[in-house]
NUVO-71965 format. One record per residue: residue in three letters; x, y negated, z negated of N, C-alpha, C, CB in turn. Coordinates in steps of 0.05 Angstrom, whole numbers, padded with zeros to 5 digits, always signed. Glycine has a CB too. Example, Ala and Ser with C-alpha at 12.3 -4.5 7.8 and 13.67 -1.06 7.14 Angstrom:
2
ALA+00264+00114-00156+00246+00090-00156+00264+00066-00156+00226+00089-00181;SER+00257+00045-00142+00273+00021-00143+00258-00001-00157+00282+00012-00114;
//
This chain:
250
MET-04248-02409+01790-04259-02385+01776-04252-02388+01750-04250-02358+01785;ARG-04267-02382+01730-04260-02382+01702-04247-02351+01699-04289-02388+01681;ARG-04231-02352+01677-04217-02329+01668-04232-02301+01663-04206-02336+01644;HIS-04257-02307+01652-04272-02284+01646-04287-02275+01672-04291-02290+01623;ASP-04289-02291+01694-04300-02282+01716-04282-02267+01732-04309-02302+01729;LEU-04256-02276+01730-04231-02258+01739-04234-02228+01728-04201-02271+01727;LEU-04232-02230+01701-04230-02203+01688-04257-02186+01697-04227-02207+01654;ARG-04279-02200+01697-04305-02182+01706-04298-02169+01734-04334-02202+01711;SER-04289-02188+01752-04285-02176+01779-04262-02154+01777-04277-02199+01800;LEU-04242-02156+01760-04224-02133+01762-04236-02110+01749-04197-02139+01748;HIS-04255-02112+01732-04268-02091+01721-04283-02076+01743-04285-02100+01700;GLU-04294-02093+01758-04313-02081+01781-04299-02068+01802-04329-02102+01794;VAL-04273-02081+01812-04262-02068+01833-04242-02043+01826-04247-02089+01847;LEU-04234-02045+01803-04215-02024+01791-04231-02001+01780-04196-02036+01768;GLN-04256-02004+01767-04269-01986+01751-04252-01969+01735-04285-01972+01767;PRO-04239-01985+01718-04218-01969+01699-04228-01950+01684-04204-01985+01682;ARG-04214-01927+01680-04220-01907+01662-04217-01914+01633-04206-01884+01667;THR-04197-01932+01627-04187-01941+01603-04182-01971+01605-04163-01927+01595;TYR-04189-01983+01584-04187-02015+01579-04173-02020+01553-04215-02029+01578;LEU-04152-02034+01550-04140-02046+01525-04139-02076+01524-04113-02036+01522;GLU-04145-02087+01499-04147-02116+01498-04134-02124+01472-04177-02127+01501;ILE-04116-02143+01475-04100-02150+01452-04110-02181+01450-04066-02145+01455;GLY-04122-02189+01427-04137-02215+01421-04163-02215+01425-04128-02236+01436;VAL-04180-02200+01411-04207-02198+01415-04226-02222+01407-04214-02175+01401;ASN-04218-02236+01384-04232-02260+01376-04259-02251+01373-04229-02283+01397;SER-04280-02265+01385-04311-02262+01384-04317-02240+01399-04327-02287+01394;GLY-04302-02228+01418-04311-02204+01433-04324-02209+01460-04330-02190+01416;ARG-04320-02235+01469-04331-02242+01495-04319-02230+01516-04330-02267+01500;SER-04293-02228+01518-04285-02211+01542-04287-02179+01538-04255-02219+01549;LEU-04292-02171+01515-04296-02141+01511-04324-02136+01519-04292-02131+01481;THR-04339-02154+01522-04369-02149+01534-04368-02141+01561-04387-02173+01532;LEU-04346-02146+01575-04346-02141+01607-04339-02109+01609-04321-02161+01626;SER-04327-02096+01589-04319-02070+01591-04344-02047+01589-04299-02067+01569;ARG-04340-02028+01608-04360-02006+01605-04348-01978+01605-04379-02008+01627;THR-04323-01979+01597-04307-01956+01599-04297-01949+01569-04283-01961+01620;ARG-04281-01930+01563-04267-01927+01537-04247-01947+01534-04255-01899+01533;SER-04251-01958+01511-04234-01986+01506-04223-01985+01478-04253-02016+01508;ILE-04198-02002+01476-04187-02007+01450-04186-02039+01448-04158-01993+01447;GLY-04194-02048+01426-04189-02078+01422-04173-02083+01396-04218-02095+01421;ILE-04153-02102+01398-04137-02103+01376-04135-02131+01369-04110-02091+01381;ASP-04139-02135+01343-04141-02165+01333-04140-02165+01302-04170-02181+01344;PRO-04124-02176+01286-04122-02176+01255-04147-02192+01247-04091-02190+01242;PHE-04158-02208+01261-04180-02232+01249-04202-02230+01269-04168-02267+01248;PHE-04208-02207+01282-04230-02213+01300-04261-02219+01284-04232-02187+01320;THR-04274-02236+01299-04301-02240+01287-04320-02238+01311-04305-02268+01272;VAL-04329-02211+01314-04342-02203+01339-04371-02215+01336-04342-02170+01344;MET-04379-02231+01355-04408-02241+01357-04424-02232+01380-04410-02270+01358;SER-04412-02215+01398-04425-02208+01421-04433-02179+01422-04408-02214+01443;GLU-04452-02172+01436-04461-02140+01435-04439-02128+01458-04499-02133+01446;LEU-04430-02106+01446-04412-02090+01463-04418-02065+01472-04390-02087+01452;LEU-04418-02057+01497-04430-02037+01511-04409-02017+01521-04446-02049+01532;CYS-04391-02010+01504-04370-01989+01512-04363-01975+01493-04347-01998+01523;ASP-04349-01950+01496-04338-01931+01481-04313-01946+01465-04331-01907+01501;LEU-04317-01957+01443-04299-01974+01433-04285-01967+01409-04310-01996+01429;HIS-04259-01969+01407-04241-01969+01381-04228-01993+01377-04220-01948+01380;LEU-04241-02007+01357-04239-02036+01349-04221-02034+01325-04268-02050+01343;VAL-04194-02046+01328-04175-02046+01306-04168-02070+01295-04152-02035+01314;ARG-04171-02074+01267-04166-02099+01253-04136-02099+01245-04185-02102+01227;THR-04116-02103+01263-04087-02103+01256-04076-02118+01279-04072-02074+01253;THR-04050-02121+01274-04033-02138+01292-04025-02118+01314-04007-02152+01276;SER-04017-02126+01337-04010-02108+01361-03985-02096+01355-04007-02124+01388;ASP-03968-02109+01338-03942-02094+01331-03947-02070+01313-03921-02114+01317;GLU-03964-02076+01294-03972-02050+01277-03985-02032+01291-03990-02054+01254;PHE-04003-02038+01309-04015-02016+01326-03999-02000+01343-04035-02027+01343;PHE-03982-02012+01358-03961-01999+01375-03940-01982+01358-03946-02021+01391;ALA-03935-01988+01336-03917-01973+01320-03930-01947+01307-03907-01992+01297;ARG-03956-01944+01312-03967-01918+01305-03962-01893+01322-03993-01921+01302;GLU-03959-01872+01307-03950-01847+01321-03963-01842+01350-03956-01824+01303;HIS-03990-01845+01346-04006-01842+01372-04027-01865+01376-04021-01813+01373;PRO-04017-01886+01386-04034-01912+01386-04056-01909+01407-04017-01939+01392;LEU-04056-01892+01426-04077-01890+01444-04094-01866+01441-04066-01892+01471;ALA-04092-01852+01417-04109-01831+01411-04140-01831+01420-04107-01830+01383;HIS-04149-01853+01423-04178-01857+01427-04183-01849+01460-04187-01890+01418;PHE-04163-01851+01476-04163-01844+01502-04158-01814+01508-04144-01859+01514;ASP-04168-01802+01530-04162-01776+01536-04136-01770+01538-04173-01769+01557;GLU-04121-01788+01556-04097-01787+01559-04084-01815+01549-04093-01780+01586;PRO-04057-01818+01540-04049-01843+01534-04038-01860+01554-04032-01841+01516;LEU-04056-01869+01570-04054-01884+01595-04072-01909+01600-04059-01865+01617;ILE-04063-01932+01604-04079-01957+01607-04083-01964+01637-04065-01981+01592;ASP-04109-01963+01646-04113-01972+01673-04115-02003+01676-04137-01960+01683;LEU-04129-02014+01655-04130-02045+01655-04125-02055+01626-04159-02056+01666;ALA-04108-02075+01624-04104-02090+01599-04105-02119+01599-04079-02083+01588;PHE-04112-02130+01580-04118-02160+01577-04100-02170+01552-04150-02166+01572;ILE-04082-02185+01556-04065-02195+01534-04070-02222+01529-04036-02193+01540;ASP-04084-02226+01507-04091-02256+01497-04089-02258+01470-04120-02265+01503;GLY-04066-02253+01459-04059-02250+01429-04048-02275+01421-04039-02227+01423;MET-04027-02276+01402-04012-02299+01397-04000-02316+01419-03993-02291+01382;HIS-04004-02340+01417-03996-02358+01442-03966-02367+01440-04014-02385+01444;LEU-03951-02349+01431-03918-02352+01436-03907-02332+01453-03902-02350+01409;SER-03887-02344+01466-03875-02328+01487-03865-02299+01477-03851-02345+01498;GLU-03852-02302+01454-03840-02274+01444-03860-02256+01433-03819-02276+01422;TYR-03883-02264+01427-03904-02245+01420-03918-02232+01446-03925-02260+01402;ALA-03922-02250+01466-03936-02240+01490-03916-02222+01505-03946-02264+01508;LEU-03891-02229+01506-03873-02211+01521-03870-02185+01506-03844-02224+01526;ARG-03871-02185+01478-03869-02157+01461-03898-02141+01468-03867-02164+01423;ASP-03918-02158+01471-03943-02143+01477-03939-02130+01504-03970-02161+01476;LEU-03928-02144+01525-03927-02133+01550-03907-02107+01548-03918-02154+01571;ILE-03886-02109+01535-03867-02085+01537-03884-02065+01522-03837-02090+01523;ASN-03896-02068+01500-03913-02046+01487-03932-02034+01504-03929-02055+01463;VAL-03949-02051+01520-03969-02044+01537-03959-02025+01563-03982-02070+01545;GLU-03934-02035+01573-03922-02023+01594-03912-01994+01590-03900-02040+01602;ARG-03908-01989+01563-03902-01962+01558-03921-01941+01566-03896-01959+01532;PHE-03948-01949+01567-03973-01929+01571-03982-01938+01598-03998-01931+01548;CYS-03968-01951+01615-03976-01956+01641-03971-01932+01664-03962-01981+01648;HIS-03985-01934+01685-03979-01915+01707-03975-01936+01730-04005-01891+01714;PRO-03965-01928+01754-03962-01945+01778-03986-01965+01784-03957-01927+01801;GLY-04010-01953+01782-04033-01967+01789-04046-01983+01769-04050-01950+01797;SER-04033-01984+01746-04043-02001+01722-04040-02032+01728-04026-01994+01696;VAL-04063-02049+01715-04062-02075+01719-04064-02088+01694-04081-02083+01737;VAL-04042-02107+01685-04042-02122+01661-04047-02152+01670-04015-02118+01647;VAL-04066-02165+01656-04075-02194+01657-04063-02205+01631-04110-02198+01659;LEU-04050-02228+01637-04040-02244+01612-04056-02271+01615-04005-02249+01612;ASP-04065-02280+01591-04080-02306+01592-04063-02328+01580-04107-02305+01577;ASP-04071-02354+01585-04056-02382+01578-04031-02383+01589-04052-02387+01547;MET-04028-02374+01617-04000-02376+01630-03998-02405+01644-03995-02351+01655;LEU-04016-02421+01646-04014-02446+01662-04023-02470+01646-04031-02444+01688;PRO-04008-02480+01628-04019-02504+01613-04018-02528+01633-04001-02511+01586;ARG-04039-02548+01627-04039-02571+01642-04022-02592+01635-04064-02581+01644;ASN-04008-02591+01611-03994-02612+01599-03978-02603+01578-04010-02631+01589;VAL-03959-02621+01571-03936-02611+01553-03950-02608+01525-03909-02635+01551;MET-03970-02623+01517-03982-02619+01492-03995-02593+01490-04001-02639+01486;GLN-04008-02581+01512-04019-02558+01509-03997-02533+01506-04036-02555+01533;ALA-03972-02538+01514-03955-02519+01514-03935-02520+01488-03942-02520+01541;ARG-03942-02537+01469-03926-02538+01449-03927-02511+01432-03933-02561+01435;ARG-03904-02503+01417-03904-02478+01401-03919-02482+01377-03877-02468+01394;ASP-03920-02509+01367-03934-02516+01340-03965-02518+01349-03922-02546+01325;HIS-03980-02496+01338-04009-02502+01342-04021-02529+01330-04025-02478+01331;GLU-04011-02533+01304-04025-02554+01289-04022-02581+01304-04014-02555+01260;SER-03996-02586+01312-03991-02608+01326-04007-02613+01353-03964-02608+01332;SER-04021-02591+01361-04032-02590+01389-04065-02594+01386-04023-02559+01405;ARG-04074-02596+01364-04102-02594+01354-04116-02619+01369-04104-02597+01320;ARG-04103-02640+01372-04120-02664+01385-04123-02657+01414-04105-02693+01381;GLY-04109-02641+01425-04114-02634+01454-04134-02611+01458-04087-02626+01468;SER-04137-02600+01476-04155-02577+01484-04140-02553+01499-04176-02589+01503;GLY-04148-02531+01490-04137-02506+01503-04108-02503+01502-04143-02505+01531;TRP-04100-02495+01476-04073-02491+01469-04066-02467+01480-04069-02492+01442;THR-04045-02467+01499-04029-02444+01508-04007-02435+01497-04022-02446+01531;GLY-03991-02452+01478-03968-02443+01474-03949-02444+01495-03970-02420+01466;ASP-03924-02430+01494-03905-02425+01513-03904-02400+01525-03884-02428+01503;VAL-03933-02387+01526-03930-02361+01541-03925-02365+01570-03955-02345+01537;TYR-03924-02386+01582-03920-02387+01609-03890-02380+01615-03927-02414+01619;LYS-03871-02380+01593-03845-02370+01598-03839-02341+01609-03832-02374+01575;VAL-03865-02325+01601-03862-02296+01608-03858-02290+01638-03885-02282+01599;ALA-03874-02306+01652-03871-02301+01682-03843-02306+01693-03891-02319+01697;GLU-03829-02326+01682-03803-02331+01695-03784-02310+01683-03793-02361+01690;VAL-03788-02297+01661-03773-02273+01651-03779-02248+01672-03784-02265+01618;LEU-03803-02243+01678-03809-02222+01696-03796-02224+01723-03836-02221+01698;ARG-03795-02254+01734-03784-02257+01761-03754-02254+01760-03791-02282+01772;THR-03741-02262+01736-03713-02259+01733-03704-02229+01725-03704-02280+01712;HIS-03717-02219+01709-03708-02193+01695-03718-02168+01710-03717-02191+01665;ARG-03744-02172+01718-03757-02149+01730-03769-02155+01758-03780-02139+01712;PRO-03753-02156+01776-03763-02164+01805-03777-02140+01817-03737-02173+01825;ASP-03777-02115+01802-03791-02095+01811-03819-02097+01809-03783-02073+01800;LEU-03825-02115+01790-03856-02119+01784-03864-02141+01802-03864-02127+01751;VAL-03893-02143+01806-03902-02166+01819-03919-02181+01796-03919-02160+01846;CYS-03911-02208+01794-03925-02222+01774-03940-02246+01788-03906-02231+01750;LEU-03966-02249+01788-03977-02265+01803-03994-02284+01786-03990-02251+01823;GLU-03987-02309+01786-04000-02329+01769-04027-02337+01786-03981-02356+01762;VAL-04049-02339+01769-04076-02346+01783-04087-02370+01771-04096-02323+01780;ASP-04097-02386+01790-04109-02412+01781-04137-02409+01768-04112-02431+01804;THR-04137-02397+01747-04164-02396+01730-04168-02418+01713-04164-02372+01712;ILE-04193-02422+01706-04203-02443+01686-04205-02426+01661-04234-02458+01695;PRO-04195-02440+01637-04186-02465+01635-04151-02467+01634-04199-02476+01610;THR-04140-02443+01626-04112-02447+01621-04096-02425+01636-04107-02447+01591;GLY-04104-02417+01661-04087-02399+01679-04085-02374+01666-04059-02410+01685;THR-04080-02355+01687-04076-02327+01678-04051-02314+01698-04107-02309+01680;ALA-04043-02291+01689-04022-02280+01709-04033-02251+01710-03987-02283+01699;VAL-04029-02239+01735-04036-02211+01737-04010-02196+01743-04059-02206+01761;VAL-04002-02173+01729-03976-02160+01735-03982-02133+01743-03956-02159+01712;LEU-03970-02126+01765-03973-02102+01779-03947-02086+01784-03986-02108+01804;GLY-03951-02062+01790-03923-02045+01795-03912-02038+01770-03899-02062+01812;LEU-03923-02036+01751-03913-02028+01723-03898-02002+01722-03937-02026+01703;ASP-03879-01997+01703-03863-01974+01704-03857-01968+01675-03838-01979+01721;ALA-03871-01947+01665-03868-01940+01636-03840-01934+01629-03884-01916+01629;ARG-03823-01924+01649-03796-01914+01645-03776-01938+01638-03787-01899+01672;SER-03785-01962+01646-03765-01982+01646-03757-01990+01617-03776-02006+01661;ARG-03736-01996+01608-03727-02008+01584-03714-02034+01588-03710-01991+01571;VAL-03713-02046+01610-03701-02074+01618-03710-02092+01598-03708-02085+01646;LEU-03734-02099+01593-03742-02122+01579-03737-02116+01549-03773-02129+01586;LEU-03742-02091+01540-03734-02083+01512-03706-02089+01507-03739-02054+01507;GLU-03689-02082+01524-03660-02085+01517-03653-02114+01520-03641-02067+01534;ALA-03667-02131+01534-03660-02161+01537-03673-02175+01517-03667-02174+01564;TYR-03694-02162+01502-03714-02182+01485-03697-02200+01466-03738-02165+01466;ASP-03680-02190+01449-03668-02209+01430-03654-02232+01445-03648-02195+01411;GLY-03642-02229+01464-03629-02253+01479-03650-02273+01487-03614-02243+01506;LEU-03673-02260+01496-03693-02277+01511-03705-02294+01488-03715-02259+01527;VAL-03713-02280+01466-03725-02293+01443-03706-02317+01433-03731-02272+01419;GLU-03681-02314+01434-03665-02336+01424-03669-02359+01444-03634-02329+01422;ALA-03672-02355+01468-03674-02377+01488-03701-02387+01485-03669-02368+01519;PHE-03722-02372+01478-03749-02381+01477-03755-02402+01456-03765-02359+01472;VAL-03746-02397+01434-03751-02411+01408-03731-02438+01407-03744-02390+01382;VAL-03747-02460+01418-03736-02486+01421-03754-02505+01408-03732-02492+01451;PRO-03745-02528+01399-03763-02549+01388-03782-02560+01407-03747-02571+01377;ASP-03806-02568+01399-03825-02584+01416-03818-02612+01416-03854-02582+01407;PRO-03823-02628+01434-03837-02618+01461-03817-02606+01478-03851-02641+01477;GLN-03827-02585+01493-03809-02572+01512-03816-02582+01540-03810-02541+01510;PRO-03794-02581+01556-03796-02587+01585-03811-02564+01600-03766-02591+01598;VAL-03834-02569+01609-03850-02546+01623-03846-02551+01655-03886-02547+01614;PRO-03839-02531+01665-03832-02538+01696-03856-02546+01711-03819-02513+01712;ASP-03849-02564+01731-03868-02576+01744-03890-02555+01760-03854-02594+01762;GLU-03876-02533+01770-03894-02514+01785-03912-02501+01763-03875-02490+01803;VAL-03908-02502+01738-03928-02492+01720-03949-02510+01717-03917-02485+01695;LEU-03942-02537+01710-03962-02556+01706-03980-02563+01733-03948-02580+01695;GLY-03966-02561+01754-03980-02568+01779-03992-02542+01789-03960-02580+01799;ARG-03989-02517+01782-04001-02493+01792-03995-02488+01817-04026-02491+01789;THR-03968-02497+01826-03961-02497+01855-03956-02467+01864-03934-02516+01861;ARG-03950-02449+01847-03945-02420+01854-03973-02405+01850-03921-02407+01834;ALA-03992-02415+01840-04017-02399+01832-04034-02394+01855-04033-02414+01810;HIS-04043-02370+01855-04059-02360+01874-04089-02364+01869-04052-02333+01877;ASP-04103-02370+01887-04134-02374+01885-04145-02347+01879-04149-02387+01912;ALA-04161-02344+01858-04172-02320+01844-04189-02308+01866-04189-02326+01816;ALA-04206-02317+01880-04223-02307+01899-04209-02290+01923-04237-02331+01908;ASP-04188-02308+01931-04171-02297+01953-04153-02275+01942-04152-02319+01966;LEU-04147-02276+01919-04130-02249+01909-04151-02225+01906-04115-02254+01877;LEU-04172-02231+01896-04193-02209+01892-04202-02196+01920-04219-02222+01875;ALA-04200-02211+01940-04208-02206+01966-04187-02185+01980-04210-02233+01983;ARG-04163-02185+01973-04144-02166+01984-04151-02138+01981-04118-02171+01973;PRO-04139-02121+01998-04146-02093+01998-04130-02076+01978-04142-02083+02025;LEU-04113-02088+01966-04094-02074+01952-04108-02059+01924-04070-02096+01944;TRP-04130-02069+01914-04143-02058+01893-04154-02028+01895-04163-02076+01887;ALA-04162-02021+01921-04169-01996+01928-04146-01977+01927-04180-01997+01953;ASP-04123-01987+01938-04099-01972+01935-04086-01964+01905-04080-01986+01950;LEU-04092-01983+01890-04084-01980+01859-04104-01958+01848-04087-02011+01840;VAL-04129-01960+01854-04146-01939+01844-04142-01912+01857-04174-01946+01846;ALA-04137-01910+01885-04126-01885+01894-04102-01873+01885-04123-01886+01920;SER-04085-01889+01877-04059-01880+01864-04063-01862+01843-04044-01902+01854;ARG-04086-01861+01828-04088-01848+01803-04088-01818+01809-04113-01856+01787;ALA-04098-01812+01833-04101-01783+01840-04075-01775+01853-04126-01777+01859;ASP-04056-01788+01859-04031-01780+01868-04011-01766+01847-04019-01802+01879;ASP-03991-01754+01854-03968-01745+01835-03954-01772+01830-03947-01722+01850;ALA-03934-01770+01809-03921-01798+01803-03903-01811+01824-03904-01795+01779;ALA-03891-01792+01838-03877-01803+01862-03892-01814+01886-03860-01782+01873;GLY-03915-01800+01889-03932-01811+01911-03948-01836+01901-03953-01788+01921;ALA-03956-01837+01876-03969-01859+01865-03953-01886+01865-03977-01852+01838;ARG-03926-01880+01861-03907-01905+01862-03902-01914+01892-03878-01899+01848;GLU-03902-01896+01908-03899-01902+01938-03925-01918+01948-03897-01874+01955;ARG-03948-01908+01940-03975-01915+01949-03975-01948+01941-04000-01895+01934;VAL-03970-01950+01915-03971-01975+01900-03950-01994+01914-03965-01970+01867;THR-03928-01987+01917-03903-02005+01931-03912-02014+01955-03873-01990+01937;ALA-03925-01997+01969-03931-02004+02000-03955-02025+01998-03941-01975+02021;ALA-03974-02021+01978-03999-02039+01974-03986-02066+01968-04021-02029+01948;LEU-03968-02068+01950-03959-02096+01941-03935-02109+01961-03946-02094+01910;ASP-03927-02095+01981-03907-02107+01996-03915-02132+02007-03898-02090+02017;ASP-03941-02139+02014-03944-02166+02027-03950-02186+02007-03967-02166+02048;LEU-03947-02182+01982-03952-02203+01961-03928-02218+01959-03960-02192+01934;ARG-03929-02245+01961-03909-02265+01957-03918-02285+01941-03900-02276+01979;PRO-03901-02296+01923-03912-02321+01907-03920-02342+01926-03890-02335+01887;VAL-03940-02360+01922-03949-02380+01933-03922-02402+01931-03977-02388+01919;GLY-03923-02414+01953-03899-02434+01958-03872-02424+01960-03897-02454+01937;ALA-03869-02399+01965-03839-02383+01965-03834-02391+01990-03837-02349+01960;
//
């Protein structure tokens, strides 16, 4: 399954009230939204017809989230579905996730792109040296390991999508400050010279879920239903829905 097909299916099963996207580019993924949406990209060149109530912001994600009320376009400052496809460096992707989680509720879903490079060249931090290959992912794949290590309360599901893999993050908690407090130390470990040793399970996608199988699970209805619960009830419902999810190969 291609990444846009996964995203289209998530829009269909979740029927999000709000959608936020980091990394708009030509607007292809934004064409999938039919809800109130925010798109963030300092260099967007939208070429597609967009059919949603949209706030399109030509700025960096850091500047956007530094605003006093960044989600003023939404009735409430809550994100049901987010797609992070910004700068392909691990420290940027992690920072985007930290900022997005501040506005999440237990039933929110966050999708990160470019999580499963096929080779070491795709995963280089230096984009210029990777131009001879195709599908530059950078080292965004490191974010999944950070979540497994530092946020075991989250469910981070790598998904075998074409071309460069995705990850779906569930069970988000706007109250958590774990990643923010660990961020500086994590970045120090992230920034290493190319070429980097990429784990075999990333290159081989041995932990990755089949997208169609994942979409067929009943948990999506529980995530939607949790929006009507109070905060404690929503987290309890979502926790129960995620209990049977285990990494492939575990």
